[in-house]
C-alpha positions in Angstrom: -39.5 26.0 65.8 -38.9 27.4 62.2 -41.5 30.2 62.8 -39.3 31.6 65.8 -36.3 31.3 63.3 -37.9 33.2 60.7 -38.7 36.2 63.3 -35.0 36.2 64.4 -33.9 36.4 60.8 -36.2 39.1 60.1 -35.2 41.2 63.0 -31.5 40.7 61.7 -32.4 41.5 58.3 -34.4 44.8 59.5 -31.2 46.2 61.4 -29.2 45.6 58.1 -31.7 47.3 56.0 -31.9 50.1 58.2 -28.0 50.5 58.3 -27.8 50.4 54.5 -30.5 53.1 53.8 -29.4 55.3 56.8 -25.8 55.5 55.0 -24.9 56.7 51.5 -28.3 55.9 49.9 -30.6 58.2 47.8 -34.2 58.1 48.9 -35.3 56.2 45.6 -33.1 53.5 46.2 -34.2 53.3 50.2 -37.7 53.1 48.9 -36.9 50.3 46.4 -35.0 48.3 49.1 -37.9 48.8 52.1 -40.4 47.9 49.4 -38.6 44.8 48.1 -37.7 43.7 51.8 -41.3 44.2 53.1 -42.7 41.7 50.6 -40.2 39.2 51.3 -40.8 39.8 55.1 -44.7 39.6 54.8 -44.4 36.3 52.4 -42.4 34.4 54.9 -45.3 34.6 57.3 -47.7 33.5 54.8 -50.2 31.9 57.4 -50.9 35.1 58.9 -50.3 37.7 56.0 -52.0 35.8 53.0 -56.0 35.2 54.6 -58.3 38.0 53.9 -58.4 40.7 56.9 -59.9 44.1 55.6 -62.5 44.2 53.1 -61.3 41.0 51.7 -57.9 42.2 51.4 -54.7 40.3 53.1 -51.9 41.9 54.9 -49.8 41.2 52.0 -52.2 42.8 49.5 -52.4 46.0 52.0 -48.8 46.0 51.7 -48.5 46.1 48.2 -51.3 48.8 47.8 -49.2 50.9 50.7 -46.1 50.6 48.3 -47.6 51.3 44.9 -49.4 54.4 46.6 -46.2 55.6 48.4 -44.3 55.2 45.1 -46.9 57.2 43.1 -46.2 60.2 45.8 -42.5 59.7 45.8 -41.5 59.2 42.2 -41.3 62.5 40.2 -44.1 62.6 37.6 -41.5 63.2 34.8 -40.2 59.4 35.0 -44.1 58.5 34.2 -43.9 60.2 31.1 -40.7 58.3 29.6 -41.5 57.3 26.2 -40.2 53.8 26.9 -43.4 53.3 29.1 -45.7 53.8 26.2 -46.0 50.0 25.6 -46.7 49.5 29.3 -49.4 52.1 29.2 -51.0 50.4 26.0 -51.0 47.1 28.1 -52.3 48.5 31.1 -55.3 50.4 28.8 -56.2 47.0 27.3 -56.4 45.3 31.0 -58.8 48.4 32.0 -61.0 48.1 28.8 -61.1 44.3 29.3 -62.5 44.8 32.9 -65.0 47.6 32.0 -66.4 45.6 29.0 -66.8 42.5 31.1 -67.4 44.4 34.3 -64.7 42.7 36.3 -64.0 45.8 38.5 -62.3 43.9 41.5 -60.3 41.9 39.1 -59.3 44.8 37.2 -58.2 47.0 40.3 -56.2 44.1 41.6 -54.2 43.6 38.6 -53.5 47.3 37.9 -52.3 47.6 41.6 -49.8 44.8 41.0 -48.8 46.5 37.7 -48.5 49.9 39.8 -46.3 48.3 42.1 -44.1 47.2 39.3 -44.0 50.6 37.7 -43.1 52.4 40.7 -40.5 50.0 41.9 -38.6 50.1 38.2 -39.0 53.9 38.4 -37.4 54.2 41.8 -34.5 51.8 40.7 -34.3 53.9 37.3 -33.7 57.1 39.3 -31.4 55.3 41.7 -29.0 54.0 38.9 -29.0 57.6 37.4 -28.0 59.2 40.7 -25.5 56.9 42.2 -24.7 54.5 39.4 -25.7 50.8 38.4 -23.1 49.0 40.6 -23.8 51.1 44.0 -27.4 50.7 43.3 -27.4 46.9 43.1 -24.5 46.3 45.5 -27.0 48.0 48.1 -30.0 46.3 46.8 -28.6 42.9 47.8 -29.4 43.6 51.4 -33.1 43.1 50.6 -32.5 39.5 49.9 -30.7 38.5 53.1 -33.9 37.3 54.6 -35.1 34.8 52.1 -31.6 33.4 51.1 -30.6 32.8 54.8 -34.0 31.2 55.8 -33.4 28.8 52.6 -30.0 28.1 53.7 -31.4 27.3 57.1 -34.2 25.1 55.8 -31.6 23.0 53.9 -29.4 22.7 57.1 -32.6 21.8 59.4 -34.4 19.6 56.8 -37.2 21.9 56.5 -38.3 20.7 53.1 -41.6 20.9 51.2 -43.3 18.4 48.9 -44.1 20.2 45.7 -47.9 20.3 44.8 -47.5 18.6 41.4 -45.3 15.5 42.0 -44.6 15.5 45.7 -40.7 16.1 44.9 -38.8 17.8 47.8 -38.4 21.7 47.6 -36.3 24.0 50.0 -38.1 27.3 50.1 -37.2 28.5 53.6 -40.6 28.2 54.9 -42.3 30.3 52.3 -45.6 29.3 50.7 -45.1 28.2 47.2 -41.9 27.3 45.2 -43.1 29.2 42.0 -43.0 32.7 43.9 -39.8 31.7 45.8 -38.0 31.0 42.8 -38.4 34.3 41.5 -36.9 35.6 44.7 -33.6 33.6 44.0 -33.8 34.4 40.3 -33.7 38.0 41.3 -31.1 37.5 43.8 -28.7 35.7 41.2 -29.6 38.4 38.7 -28.6 41.3 41.1 -25.4 39.5 42.0 -24.6 39.2 38.4 -25.0 42.8 37.7 -22.6 43.8 40.6 -19.1 44.6 39.2 -16.2 42.2 40.0 -14.2 43.2 43.3 -17.2 45.3 44.4 -18.2 42.7 46.9 -16.3 40.0 48.5 -16.9 36.1 47.3 -18.9 37.4 44.2 -18.2 34.3 42.2 -19.0 32.0 45.2 -22.1 33.9 46.3 -23.2 33.6 42.5 -22.4 30.1 42.4 -24.3 29.5 45.8 -27.4 31.1 44.4 -27.5 29.0 41.3 -27.3 25.9 43.7 -30.0 26.9 45.8 -32.2 27.8 42.7 -31.7 23.9 42.0 -32.8 23.1 45.5 -36.1 25.1 45.1 -36.9 22.3 42.4 -38.9 24.5 40.1 -37.7 23.3 36.5 -39.0 26.7 34.7 -36.9 28.9 37.2 -33.9 26.6 36.4 -34.4 27.2 32.7 -34.7 30.7 33.3 -31.5 30.9 35.1 -29.3 29.2 32.6 -28.7 32.1 30.1 -27.8 34.5 33.0 -25.5 31.8 34.5 -23.8 31.2 31.1 -23.1 35.1 30.7 -21.8 35.3 34.0 -19.2 32.5 34.0 -18.3 33.5 30.2 -17.7 37.0 31.3 -15.6 35.7 34.4 -13.1 33.8 32.3 -13.0 36.1 29.5 -12.0 39.2 31.8 -9.0 36.9 32.9 -7.5 36.1 29.2 -5.4 38.0 27.2 -6.8 38.4 23.5 -4.6 35.3 22.2 -6.0 33.1 24.9 -9.7 33.5 24.6 -10.5 31.6 21.7 -9.0 28.3 22.8 -10.0 28.6 26.5 -13.7 29.8 25.9 -14.1 26.5 23.8 -12.7 24.4 26.9 -15.1 26.4 29.0 -18.0 25.7 26.5 -17.0 22.0 26.6 -17.3 22.1 30.6 -20.6 24.2 30.7 -22.0 21.7 28.4 -20.8 18.5 30.5 -22.2 20.4 33.8 -25.5 21.0 32.1 -25.7 17.5 30.7 -25.1 16.0 34.4 -27.7 18.1 35.6 -30.1 17.3 32.8 -29.5 13.6 33.8 -29.8 14.1 37.3 -33.1 15.7 37.1 -34.4 13.7 34.0 -37.7 12.9 35.7 -38.3 16.5 36.2 -37.6 17.7 32.7 -38.7 14.5 30.6 -42.4 15.9 29.9 -40.8 19.0 28.4 -39.7 16.7 25.6 -43.0 15.0 25.4 -44.6 18.3 24.7 -42.2 19.3 22.2 -43.0 16.2 20.1 -46.8 16.5 20.5 -47.4 20.3 20.5 -50.8 19.7 18.7 -52.0 18.7 22.3 -52.0 22.5 23.2 -55.0 23.2 20.8 -56.6 19.7 21.7 -60.1 19.8 23.3 -59.7 19.0 26.9 -62.5 16.2 26.5 -60.3 14.4 24.3 -57.2 14.3 26.7 -56.3 10.6 27.7 -55.3 10.0 31.5 -51.5 9.8 30.5 -52.0 12.9 28.5 -53.4 14.9 31.2 -50.3 14.3 33.4 -47.8 15.9 30.8 -46.1 18.7 32.5 -47.6 18.4 35.6 -51.1 18.7 34.0 -50.0 22.0 32.6 -50.9 20.9 28.9 -54.2 19.9 30.0 -55.1 23.2 31.8 -53.6 25.3 28.9 -56.3 23.3 26.6 -59.1 24.3 28.9 -58.1 27.9 28.5 -57.5 28.2 24.7 -60.7 25.9 24.1 -62.8 28.6 26.0 -61.4 31.4 24.2 -61.8 29.6 20.9 -65.6 28.9 21.8 -66.2 32.6 23.0 -68.0 35.4 20.9 -66.0 37.9 19.0 -66.3 40.7 21.5 -64.6 38.3 24.3 -62.1 37.1 21.6 -60.9 40.6 21.2 -61.1 41.7 24.7 -60.9 38.7 26.9 -63.2 37.5 29.6 -61.5 40.4 32.0 -58.8 40.4 34.7 -58.7 37.6 37.1 -61.9 36.1 35.5 -60.4 32.5 35.3 -61.3 32.3 39.1 -64.9 32.0 38.1 -64.5 29.2 35.6 -61.3 27.3 36.5 -59.9 25.8 39.8 -56.2 26.4 38.6 -54.5 29.5 37.0 -53.2 29.0 33.5 -49.7 28.1 34.2 -48.6 30.0 30.9 -48.5 34.0 31.1 -49.5 34.0 27.4 -52.4 31.7 27.3 -53.7 33.7 30.5 -53.5 37.0 28.8 -55.4 35.6 25.9 -58.1 34.3 28.0 -58.4 37.4 30.1 -57.4 40.3 27.9 -58.1 38.8 24.2 -56.2 39.6 21.2 -56.0 43.1 22.1 -54.3 42.4 25.5 -52.0 39.8 24.4 -50.8 41.8 21.4 -50.2 44.7 23.7 -48.0 42.5 25.9 -45.9 41.2 22.9 -45.5 44.8 22.3 -43.9 45.1 25.7 -41.8 42.3 25.0 -40.6 43.4 21.7 -39.9 47.1 23.0 -37.8 45.7 25.9 -35.8 43.5 23.5 -35.0 46.3 21.0 -34.2 48.9 23.8 -31.8 46.5 25.4 -30.2 45.8 22.2 -29.6 49.4 21.6 -27.7 49.7 24.9 -24.0 50.5 24.2 -22.9 48.6 26.8 -22.2 45.4 24.9 -21.8 43.2 27.9 -25.0 44.5 29.8 -26.9 44.4 26.4 -26.1 40.7 26.3 -27.1 39.9 29.9 -30.4 41.8 29.5 -31.6 40.1 26.3 -30.6 36.6 27.5 -32.2 37.2 30.9 -35.2 38.5 29.5 -35.3 35.5 27.1 -35.1 33.2 29.9 -37.8 35.0 31.7 -40.0 34.7 29.0 -39.6 31.2 28.6 -40.3 30.9 32.4 -43.5 32.5 31.3 -44.2 29.8 28.8 -44.9 27.3 31.8 -45.8 29.4 34.6 -46.8 33.0 35.4 -44.2 34.8 37.4 -45.9 38.1 36.3 -49.0 37.1 38.5 -46.7 37.4 41.5 -45.3 40.4 43.1 -42.1 38.6 43.4 -42.0 38.1 39.6 -42.8 41.8 38.9 -39.9 42.6 41.3 -37.5 40.9 38.9 -39.1 42.5 35.9 -39.0 45.9 37.4 -35.3 45.5 38.3 -34.5 44.3 34.5 -36.8 47.1 33.2 -35.0 49.7 35.1 -31.7 48.8 33.4 -33.5 48.9 30.0 -35.2 52.4 30.7 -31.8 53.6 31.9 -29.9 52.3 28.9 -30.9 55.1 26.6 -32.8 58.1 28.3 -35.4 59.0 25.8 -37.1 62.3 27.0 -36.8 65.1 29.6 -33.3 64.5 30.0 -32.5 68.0 31.6 -35.5 67.6 34.2 -34.4 64.4 35.1 -30.8 65.2 35.6 -31.8 68.1 37.7 -33.9 65.6 40.1 -31.0 63.4 40.1 -28.6 66.1 41.5 -31.3 67.3 44.0 -31.9 63.7 45.1 -27.8 63.1 45.3 -27.5 66.1 47.6 -30.1 64.7 50.0 -33.0 67.0 49.1 
């Protein structure tokens, strides 16, 4: 029955997408909306779209390849020469080199296609922001989230729950396959709603609050930690905008206390889900402990994440110098481990070596520096805190392994790229002018 509901919601969302992109919408934003909607649509029918179909590729994978290829044809080449993309190209090179050294060709292609998807989506949103502005871009982008958000609400109303793989607790994810990927959809939705200007859409605050509540019901603790700084900035800004300068200090103190109380209540009600975080922080030496010496109790910490990390780190430490520098190759974990690393940094250290992990740190540093340089202090604060939350999520799972996580990163990166245009300003401005005029 729920599959039929999915199909109905999908048709409604398709009509909404068509009406949005056929209105006052530049072609780059139309591409971004359709790309994101397509991903969420295909992922909703995972029983059909996940199994391999052609040459080992699933329908989902073929969709991502198609989007990446179309994006490369659509996005002007000037965008790909922006200096802000240099750290990303260094990272992509490290991935390619690691794949070549280890002859992990299929894995290398798979990973680079995902990052190409990120690149074209970030480029499309960047061009749309420059053509029609941030507010108009993200207001229209919300339509792409109609299907997954509606399906989650319906799954709650109809009791369509999923037991999480780790501990069997209940997750409401709208009939999607896994709470990790679905949580990133809701995180992206929260982020986009928070970026839309006040009074641009009806019930903006209610929509944002509902989205935060929906994320809690996804029951994926790392995603909840990610959204805390975004929620804090949103509500603080909301209160601050309504106050006179003389009222700000005392009222914001009261709001801080209330926010802390709400956080304390949530922490108490979900203490079983977060208890292992405290255990890990008091036993950080477990991360480098050889997996063979883990007790049964230690193996269960953080839903076995710490034990998984130790396996990857131990394999890296016992590797030869070449593999410590270049890693074992993209997707090489599938040949040795049953589970992915559940930590982006650990995974990159194992797959791409010191070179790859260092280049990823270069990306992170570059994003933070560029975000801090944005003249709009409010936007700068939102991006920095949101990226900090996103990196926190990467410590206990791997959102960048999923397209859903790359979509969030693309949205955030588009804002960073737009903050201070670094090169080819005149050429890009001409492109924007042509785009806005429908050419």
